[in-house]
C-alpha positions in Angstrom: 13.4 12.1 26.2 15.1 10.7 28.8 15.0 6.7 28.2 15.7 3.9 31.0 18.8 1.9 30.0 18.7 -0.5 28.3 15.8 0.4 26.6 15.4 0.9 22.8 13.7 4.8 21.2 11.8 4.7 18.0 11.8 8.1 16.6 14.2 9.8 14.2 18.0 9.1 14.0 19.9 9.9 17.3 22.1 12.3 18.1 25.3 11.7 20.1 26.2 14.2 22.4 29.6 13.5 23.2 29.2 13.4 27.0 27.5 10.4 27.5 23.7 11.8 26.0 21.8 11.0 23.0 19.3 13.4 21.9 16.3 11.8 19.8 14.1 14.0 17.8 10.7 14.3 16.6 11.0 14.9 13.0 7.9 13.9 9.8 8.4 15.1 6.3 5.0 15.4 5.4 1.9 17.2 8.5 1.2 16.0 10.9 -2.2 16.2 13.7 -1.2 15.7 17.2 -3.4 12.6 17.5 -1.2 10.7 15.4 1.8 11.4 17.8 3.0 8.2 19.8 6.1 7.5 22.4 6.8 3.9 22.7 10.3 3.0 24.7 10.5 -0.6 25.8 13.5 -3.6 25.6 12.4 -3.2 21.6 13.8 -6.2 19.1 14.3 -4.0 15.9 13.7 -6.7 12.4 12.6 -5.4 8.4 11.5 -6.0 5.7 11.5 -4.6 2.1 8.3 -3.8 -0.3 10.8 -2.3 -3.4 12.8 -0.1 -1.7 10.4 1.4 0.9 11.5 0.0 4.3 9.3 -1.9 6.7 9.9 -1.4 10.2 9.1 -3.6 13.2 9.6 -3.7 16.6 8.2 -6.6 19.5 9.3 -6.9 22.5 12.2 -9.8 23.2 10.0 -12.2 24.4 7.4 -11.8 21.5 9.9 -11.8 18.6 9.2 -14.2 16.7 5.8 -14.6 17.1 6.2 -10.8 16.2 8.3 -11.8 12.5 5.3 -14.5 11.6 2.6 -12.2 12.4 3.8 -8.9 11.0 4.0 -10.9 7.3 0.6 -9.6 6.9 1.6 -6.4 6.9 3.6 -6.5 3.4 1.4 -7.8 1.4 -1.3 -5.3 2.8 0.8 -2.3 1.4 1.0 -4.3 -1.4 -2.7 -3.9 -1.5 -3.0 -0.5 -0.6 -0.7 0.8 -3.2 -1.9 -1.6 -5.8 -6.0 -0.4 -4.9 -5.6 2.9 -3.1 -2.3 4.0 -4.9 1.1 4.8 -4.0 1.8 4.7 0.5 1.4 9.0 0.9 4.3 8.8 3.3 7.3 7.2 2.0 9.8 9.2 3.6 8.3 9.4 6.8 8.0 5.7 6.4 6.1 2.8 8.0 6.4 0.8 11.5 4.9 -1.6 13.5 5.3 -2.0 16.4 4.0 -4.1 19.7 2.9 -2.4 22.8 0.6 -2.9 26.3 -2.9 -2.1 24.3 -4.7 -3.5 21.3 -3.5 -0.6 18.8 -3.6 2.3 17.5 -2.9 4.6 14.2 -0.4 6.0 14.3 1.3 8.4 11.5 3.5 5.9 10.2 4.2 4.0 13.4 0.7 1.9 14.2 0.9 0.5 17.3 -0.2 -3.1 18.0 -0.8 -6.5 20.2 -3.3 -8.4 19.1 -2.2 -11.3 20.9 0.0 -12.5 17.6 -3.1 -14.7 16.5 -6.1 -12.9 13.0 -9.0 -12.0 14.1 -9.6 -9.4 16.6 -8.5 -10.7 20.1 -8.2 -14.2 18.9 -12.5 -13.8 18.2 -14.0 -13.7 15.1 -15.8 -10.7 15.5 -17.8 -11.3 11.7 -19.4 -14.1 13.3 -19.0 -15.5 9.5 -15.7 -16.4 9.1 -14.5 -14.0 8.0 -12.5 -12.1 10.4 -9.5 -15.5 11.5 -8.6 -14.7 8.3 -6.0 -11.6 9.0 -4.6 -9.5 11.9 -7.5 -6.5 12.0 -5.2 -4.5 14.7 -2.7 -4.6 11.3 -4.9 -4.0 8.8 -7.9 -1.7 10.3 -5.2 0.1 12.7 -2.4 0.6 9.0 -6.0 1.9 6.7 -6.9 4.6 9.9 -3.2 5.7 9.7 -3.2 6.2 6.2 -6.6 8.1 6.4 -5.5 10.1 9.3 -2.3 11.6 7.8 -3.8 12.1 3.9 -6.9 13.5 5.8 -4.0 16.1 8.2 -1.5 16.5 5.1 -4.6 17.7 3.3 -6.6 20.3 5.7 -2.7 21.8 6.3 -2.3 22.8 3.3 -5.6 24.3 2.5 -7.7 21.8 1.5 -10.9 20.4 2.4 -12.1 17.5 4.0 
């Protein structure tokens, strides 16, 4: 993969080839369907948190870093609730990442893409009409649960199970 100078590639660990080039690989420990693959390259700033021994990695553009740090704290509480109600996060080996992109967001196995204007609701609207959605960031929760569900379906169908 080629990247513009100064940009960050969010992927599996990079390998310095020793000749001025770096190779980035893509590897997941769990089966994944092509729909859940995303490539994002930008001048990302990384910050992280932990849920026990599980790393939670986030990536935002420099001009949005402070807003992202404030808004992305919702991911930790959401993952705690998911684990309480649905069981342990199934892709711990692949991690959980939340990263800013130029579209509203989408589920991707282990790297949820996000741009909900760093606000609760959906694109700063109360889409429920009854005051519930302004209490949480719809994109973080919706796309994270979709990421978990799509990954579970892929894993089950690729190992011979049925959906």
